[in-house]
MARLUMRO-504409 format. One record per residue (C-alpha): residue in one letter; x, y, z. Coordinates in steps of 0.05 Angstrom, whole numbers, plus 32768, in hexadecimal, padded with zeros to 4 digits. Each point is the difference from the previous one (the first is absolute). Example, Ala and Ser with C-alpha at 12.3 -4.5 7.8 and 13.67 -1.06 7.14 Angstrom:
% MARLUMRO-504409
A80F67FA6809C S801B80457FF3 
***
This chain:
% MARLUMRO-504409
M80BA7D9080F8 V7FE57FE48042 R7FC5802F7FFE A7FF27FEF7FB7 S80017FB68010 V7FD18008803A N7FD0802B7FD7 L7FFB7FCD7FC7 T7FFB7FC3802D V7FCF80198034 A7FD380237FCE S7FFD7FC27FD4 I7FF07FD2803C L7FC8802E8019 I7FE080087FBB S80047FB67FF2 L7FE47FEC8044 A7FC680327FFC T7FEF7FEB7FB8 S80017FB68013 M7FCE80118038 K7FD480267FCE L800980418027 P7FF980427FDA L803F802A8006 S802680367FDD T80437FE77FE7 T801880487FFA Y7FEF800F8048 V80207FC0801A T8040800C7FDA F8001804A8016 M7FF77FF18049 V80357FC97FFF A803180327FE4 M7FEB80338036 G800D7FCD8037 S80437FE97FE6 S801980487FF6 L7FEA80108047 A80257FC4801B D804380137FE1 K7FFB80498016 A7FF4801D7FBB W7FCD802E801D G80278040800A R7FE68047800A E8008800C7FB6 S7FD37FC77FEA A7FD17FEF8039 V7FCC80347FEE Y7FFD7FE67FB9 R7FF87FB88018 I7FC78011802E T7FDF802A7FCA G80077FC57FD1 V7FDB7FD18031 I7FC780338008 T7FFD800A7FB5 V7FFA7FB67FF3 I7FCA7FF48035 G7FDC80407FED G80037FEA7FB7 W7FDA7FC28010 F7FC48026801B M800280377FCB T80057FD17FC6 A7FC77FD5801C F7FD2803C800B T8013801E7FBC A7FF47FBE7FDB F7FBD7FF78023 T7FE980477FF0 V801780017FB6 A7FE27FBC7FF2 F7FBE8015801F L7FFD80417FD7 I80127FDF7FBF A7FCE7FC78008 L7FCB80358014 I800F802A7FC2 I7FFD7FC57FD2 S7FBF7FE98020 W7FDF80437FF7 G801F80167FBD G80037FBF7FDA V802480027FBE V800A804C8001 A80247FFC8043 I802B7FC57FE8 A801580297FC3 A8011803D802B L80297FD68031 V80267FE17FC4 L801180457FE6 I801780178045 A802B7FC08006 L801F800D7FBA Y800F80498012 T80207FEB8042 V802C7FCC7FDE I801780317FCB R800F80358031 T80257FD1802E H80297FE77FC6 T801380467FEB S801280148047 F802A7FC08009 H8029800E7FC1 K800B80488016 K801B7FE98043 E802B7FCB7FDF A801E80357FD1 E8012802B803D K80207FC48023 K80287FF07FC1 K801780487FFC I80197FFE8048 K80207FBD7FF6 R802380187FC1 L801C803B8026 A80187FD28037 D801F7FD07FCE E8023803A7FDD D801B80168042 L80177FBB8018 H80247FF37FBF A802480428001 K804C7FFA8000 N800880218043 I7FDC80288033 M801680417FE1 T7FDF7FEE7FBE K7FC27FE78026 C7FF8803F8028 S800D802D7FC6 L7FC97FDC7FD8 E7FCD80068038 V801080498010 R7FFE80167FB8 N7FBE7FDE7FF0 M7FE08019803F L801780487FFA K7FE680037FB8 S7FBD7FE88018 V80018030803B V800C803E7FD7 D7FCC7FEC7FCB V7FCB7FF38035 F800F80408025 S7FFC80297FBF N7FBF7FDF7FEB T7FE2800C8045 I800F804B8000 E7FE680057FB8 G7FC07FDA8011 L7FF38029803E T800B80447FDE H7FD47FEC7FC6 E7FCC7FDE802E D80067FC17FD6 R7FDE7FCB802A K800F7FC77FCF A804A80117FFC L80068004804D K7FDC7FBC8006 N80327FE17FD1 V803980208027 C7FE67FE18040 K80037FBC7FDF E8048800E7FEA V801280138047 D7FE17FC0801A G802D7FDA7FCE L803D80268018 N7FED7FEE8048 V7FF87FB77FED D80457FFF7FDF A80208024803A K7FDF7FD48034 Y80157FC17FDA L804980177FFF K7FFC80128049 N7FE27FBE8015 N80327FD87FD7 V803E80248017 H80147FC3802A N7FFA7FCE7FC7 T8024802F7FCF L803B800A802E L80067FB4800A K80047FF57FB5 L803680357FF5 Q80477FE97FFB E80267FFC8041 E803580337FEC E7FC880337FF8 G7FE37FF58044 E8020803E801E T7FD8802C7FD0 G7FBE7FE28016 H7FF080368033 Y800680347FC9 Y7FCD7FDA7FD9 V7FD17FFE803C Q8007804C8007 V7FEE800B7FB7 I7FC17FD48005 D7FEA8027803F Y800780427FDB L7FD97FE57FC4 R7FC97FE9802E E7FFC80448022 M7FFD80237FBD A7FC67FD47FEA H7FDC80118040 A800A804A7FF4 L7FE17FF97FBC T7FC47FDC801D F7FF3803B802F I8002802F7FC3 S7FD77FDA7FCD N7FC87FE4802C P7FED80438021 S800380217FBD Y7FD07FCC7FE1 E7FD08006803B Y8001804C7FFB V7FED7FFF7FB7 D7FD17FC58006 N7FD980258036 N7FF9803D7FD2 H802080318030 K801280467FE9 P803A80017FCE L804480168016 L8010804B7FFC K802580197FC3 I803D8011802C Q7FFF7FBA801D I7FFF7FE17FBB D803B802B7FEB E80277FED803E L7FF37FB57FF8 N801480027FB6 E804180238012 L800E7FCB8035 R7FF07FCA7FCE N8032801B7FCD N803680078035 V7FF57FBB801D T7FFF7FE17FBB D804280227FEF L80207FE88041 F7FE97FB97FF6 D80197FFE7FB8 T80458014801B I7FFC7FCB8037 I7FEC7FC87FCF S803A80157FD2 T80308000803A I7FEC7FB98015 E80017FE57FB9 K8047801A7FF6 N80187FF18046 E802080458002 F7FF3801F8045 N802E803C7FFC N7FC2802C7FF5 I7FDF7FEE8042 P800E8046801C N7FDC801C7FC3 L7FC57FD2800E I7FFE80158049 E800180497FE9 K7FC67FF47FD1 Q7FDB7FDA8037 Q800A80398031 G7FE780327FCD I7FC07FD97FF7 L7FF87FF9804B D8008804B8007 I7FCA800B7FCC T7FD47FCE8023 G800980268041 L7FEE80427FDF Y7FC17FE27FE1 R7FEC7FE58044 K80068045801D N7FD8801D7FC6 Q7FC97FCD800E I7FFE80148049 K7FF880487FED R7FC67FEC7FD1 I7FE07FDB803B K8005803E802B L7FE2802B7FCA D7FC87FCD7FF7 E80137FF47FB7 A80057FB58006 G7FCF7FCF8021 T800F7FCA8032 R80017FC57FCF N802980277FCE S803480118035 V80027FB9801C L800D7FE47FBA Y803280367FEB L802A7FFE803F G7FFF7FB38000 I801A7FFF7FB9 L803880318012 N80127FD6803C E80047FBF7FD8 I802A80227FCA K803180118035 N80007FB9801B F80107FDD7FBF L803380367FEC L80267FEF8040 Q7FFA7FB57FF4 S801980077FB8 I804180218014 N80097FCC8038 L7FF67FCA7FCB V8036801E7FD3 K80318003803A A7FF27FB78012 Q800B7FED7FB7 R804180267FFF D80197FDF803F F7FFA7FB87FE9 V801880117FB9 E803F801D801F Y80067FC4802F Q7FFC7FD27FC4 L803680267FDA N802E8005803C N7FFB7FB4800F K80097FE37FBC 
***
């Protein structure tokens, strides 16, 4: 409150004084620097925020010079084009302006739709009856998206479908946005939960971490796959396609069982899930050995090997995270039931 009062009072006085003296000044810069000074005085500059505050000062000052230079250059070029081109140049500039406005409008609505989607997810979560319901909803939705994206990635890669892989990369970006939002808002979410559910908060944090790691693993599968196909590298070998398709089927079957387990809150089959997971990991290890043999026999190129081994490694990563996630879900469900 003291800092806010100082900011408003000092900034208003300086702006009013300079204006009365007919001095040119930036109200934004004055207000910004007053806030910087007051925050420095009350020791708000910690190691976590100092670098951002200094960067902010540099950005504001640098923005002055950049905007001035940009405005000068653009105004000069437009005036020069109109002077040389006359009516034709004016018509062309008007068309460019219309195109820019329409494109900006479309892009704005797209971003707003994404923000509304994320806000809707957050609102659904925060209005959930308890943390068990909240976490179950997040886990179920994320896992369904994960298995769909993984399956589409393998299918697009094996069929060399560039368009499909590009769409998959966009879906993965969306998953990462959702996972990052949940991760960044863990603190606020926990504060809004009922006090009697506070003991289960650390389970919720664990689940969000596992979801984030799974989204990262998918990123390192989809993006290299798209780049490989987009650069027109040699297609995968027939044996590699067969191996990836088998992995896709096994992973899909495992995730379907995991999703069913979380929806029903029946965790007695976790040993069965672990057994399935271990079976897939064993197959993944076997395929890794097969790929190494192909490298030694000069049957697979460098880029092919880097992509294939990378996919196998990331499959292993998100398989491990998925079982950890189920265990975390089981722990706080049991905690809830035992403390009712």
